[in-house]
N, CA and C of each residue as an Amber inpcrd file, in Angstrom:
protein
   198
 108.8480000 115.0120000  71.0050000 108.0010000 114.6040000  72.1100000
 107.9830000 113.0660000  72.1720000 108.0700000 112.5520000  73.3770000
 108.0520000 111.1010000  73.5460000 106.7420000 110.6700000  74.1920000
 106.4050000 109.4240000  73.9870000 105.2020000 108.8680000  74.5960000
 105.5650000 108.2630000  75.9500000 104.5550000 107.9840000  76.7440000
 104.7770000 107.3200000  78.0290000 105.4360000 105.9610000  77.7900000
 104.9870000 105.2590000  76.7610000 105.5550000 103.9530000  76.4500000
 107.0400000 104.0140000  76.1480000 107.4870000 105.1100000  75.5410000
 108.9080000 105.2890000  75.2480000 109.6870000 105.7700000  76.4710000
 109.0820000 106.6540000  77.2370000 109.7910000 107.2820000  78.3560000
 109.7400000 106.4670000  79.6450000 108.7600000 105.6040000  79.7820000
 108.6070000 104.8160000  81.0150000 109.8710000 104.0150000  81.3370000
 110.4420000 103.2610000  80.3830000 111.6750000 102.5300000  80.6910000
 112.8410000 103.4600000  81.0400000 112.8740000 104.6300000  80.4430000
 113.9290000 105.6060000  80.7780000 113.7810000 106.0840000  82.2150000
 112.5440000 106.3010000  82.6230000 112.3110000 106.7360000  84.0010000
 112.6580000 105.6280000  84.9920000 112.3800000 104.3920000  84.6080000
 112.7610000 103.2650000  85.4660000 114.2850000 103.2170000  85.6160000
 114.9980000 103.3780000  84.5180000 116.4640000 103.3620000  84.5530000
 117.0040000 104.5250000  85.3820000 116.4060000 105.7020000  85.2120000
 116.8240000 106.8730000  85.9910000 116.6110000 106.6410000  87.4750000
 115.4760000 106.0290000  87.8180000 115.1830000 105.7360000  89.2210000
 116.1820000 104.7330000  89.7920000 116.6050000 103.7710000  88.9880000
 117.6010000 102.7990000  89.4420000 118.9510000 103.4720000  89.6860000
 119.3080000 104.4310000  88.8360000 120.5440000 105.1940000  89.0420000
 120.4420000 106.0430000  90.3040000 119.2920000 106.6480000  90.5030000
 119.0590000 107.4500000  91.6970000 119.1130000 106.5760000  92.9460000
 118.5570000 105.3860000  92.8590000 118.5960000 104.4350000  93.9670000
 120.0380000 104.1190000  94.3510000 120.8780000 103.9090000  93.3620000
 122.2900000 103.6250000  93.6300000 122.9510000 104.7950000  94.3610000
 122.5980000 106.0150000  93.9800000 123.1520000 107.1910000  94.6520000
 122.6980000 107.2590000  96.1080000 121.4350000 106.9830000  96.3580000
 120.9180000 106.9970000  97.7280000 121.5940000 105.9190000  98.5730000
 121.8580000 104.7770000  97.9740000 122.5210000 103.6950000  98.7110000
 123.9620000 104.0560000  99.0440000 124.6140000 104.8510000  98.2020000
 125.9830000 105.2880000  98.4750000 126.0480000 106.2000000  99.6950000
 124.9750000 106.9270000  99.9440000 124.9310000 107.8560000 101.0680000
 125.0490000 107.1020000 102.3940000 124.5760000 105.8720000 102.4060000
 124.6260000 105.0700000 103.6300000 123.3340000 105.2020000 104.4160000
 123.4260000 105.1070000 105.7420000 122.2180000 105.1400000 106.5760000
 121.3660000 106.3900000 106.3820000 121.9900000 107.5050000 106.0790000
 121.2350000 108.7430000 105.8800000 120.3290000 108.6690000 104.6470000
 120.6690000 107.8140000 103.6860000 119.8620000 107.6920000 102.4790000
 118.9290000 106.5010000 102.4830000 118.8730000 105.7860000 103.6170000
 118.0940000 104.5470000 103.6790000 116.6040000 104.7650000 103.4160000
 116.0360000 105.8170000 103.9980000 114.6030000 106.0550000 103.8070000
 114.3050000 106.3640000 102.3470000 115.1010000 107.2550000 101.7520000
 114.9160000 107.5890000 100.3340000 115.0840000 106.3740000  99.4460000
 116.0850000 105.5520000  99.7540000 116.3240000 104.3350000  98.9680000
 115.1280000 103.3940000  99.0630000 114.5760000 103.2660000 100.2560000
 113.4190000 102.3840000 100.4410000 112.2160000 102.8850000  99.6420000
 112.0110000 104.1900000  99.6200000 110.8860000 104.7590000  98.8660000
 111.0740000 104.5370000  97.3580000 112.2960000 104.6910000  96.8880000
 112.5730000 104.4820000  95.4690000 112.4000000 103.0140000  95.1150000
 112.8710000 102.1210000  95.9750000 112.7000000 100.6810000  95.7200000
 111.2280000 100.3160000  95.6130000 110.3980000 100.8730000  96.4940000
 108.9620000 100.5890000  96.4440000 108.3410000 101.1300000  95.1540000
 108.7510000 102.3260000  94.7620000 108.2330000 102.9110000  93.5210000
 108.6250000 102.0440000  92.3200000 109.8550000 101.5500000  92.3220000
 110.3080000 100.6760000  91.2340000 109.5620000  99.3500000  91.2290000
 109.2840000  98.8160000  92.3950000 108.5170000  97.5640000  92.4730000
 107.1230000  97.7490000  91.8860000 106.4880000  98.8750000  92.2170000
 105.1530000  99.1580000  91.6650000 105.2280000  99.3310000  90.1460000
 106.2550000 100.0410000  89.6870000 106.4110000 100.2720000  88.2490000
 106.6580000  98.9590000  87.5080000 107.5230000  98.1230000  88.0560000
 107.8100000  96.8340000  87.4220000 106.5570000  95.9610000  87.3660000
 105.8130000  95.9280000  88.4700000 104.5830000  95.1240000  88.5090000
 103.5620000  95.6440000  87.4970000 103.4420000  96.9610000  87.3950000
 102.4990000  97.5500000  86.4410000 102.8600000  97.1570000  85.0130000
 104.1500000  97.2240000  84.7020000 104.6040000  96.8760000  83.3550000
 104.3940000  95.3880000  83.0710000 104.7370000  94.5520000  84.0190000
 104.5990000  93.0970000  83.8410000 103.1390000  92.7090000  83.6510000
 102.2550000  93.3410000  84.4340000 100.8320000  93.0090000  84.3750000
 100.1000000  93.7010000  83.2330000 100.7750000  94.6370000  82.5790000
 100.1280000  95.3600000  81.4830000  99.0020000  96.2610000  81.9490000
  99.0920000  96.7200000  83.1810000  98.0640000  97.5770000  83.7790000
  98.3410000  99.0240000  83.3770000  97.6220000  99.5110000  82.3900000
  97.8730000 100.8350000  81.8190000  97.6950000 101.9380000  82.8560000
  96.6700000 101.8430000  83.6700000  96.4270000 102.8690000  84.6910000
  97.5800000 102.8860000  85.6990000  98.0150000 101.7220000  86.1480000
  99.1220000 101.6360000  87.0980000 100.4290000 102.1050000  86.4610000
 100.6200000 101.8400000  85.1750000 101.8220000 102.3260000  84.4820000
 101.8230000 103.8540000  84.4830000 100.6860000 104.4570000  84.1790000
 100.6130000 105.9230000  84.1840000 100.8790000 106.4950000  85.5700000
 100.3180000 105.8690000  86.6010000 100.5640000 106.3240000  87.9700000
 102.0420000 106.1920000  88.3160000 102.6270000 105.0590000  87.9760000
 104.0350000 104.8210000  88.2640000 104.9290000 105.7640000  87.4700000
 104.5620000 106.0120000  86.2470000 105.3360000 106.9270000  85.4030000
 105.4460000 108.2960000  86.0720000 104.3320000 108.8100000  86.5350000
 104.3410000 110.1220000  87.1910000 105.1090000 110.0680000  88.5110000
 104.9710000 108.9610000  89.2270000 105.7020000 108.7940000  90.4830000
 107.2150000 108.7670000  90.2210000 107.6450000 108.0300000  89.2050000
 109.0690000 107.9360000  88.8910000 109.6180000 109.2810000  88.4280000
 108.8590000 110.0080000  87.6330000 109.3000000 111.3120000  87.1440000
 109.5110000 112.2930000  88.2960000 108.7650000 112.1390000  89.3640000
 108.8480000 113.0590000  90.4940000 110.0140000 112.7690000  91.4310000
 110.6560000 111.6270000  91.2620000 111.7630000 111.2780000  92.1530000
 112.9370000 112.2120000  91.9490000 113.5280000 112.6020000  93.0820000
 114.7120000 113.4760000  93.0320000 115.8010000 112.9200000  93.9050000
């Protein structure tokens, strides 16, 4: 079992890989790519600011990305 602190960076990396896939789709993937970029921005800000509540929210948001 992993902790949020261990898995959070993995989820960020997974979201970045997913973002690259959406960008490859072209215009059809633009909306999805924009949503993933916003989720990553929130996650990065939460981590930088050390906001534990925002990290938990972002963690769950990143895990839900498909």
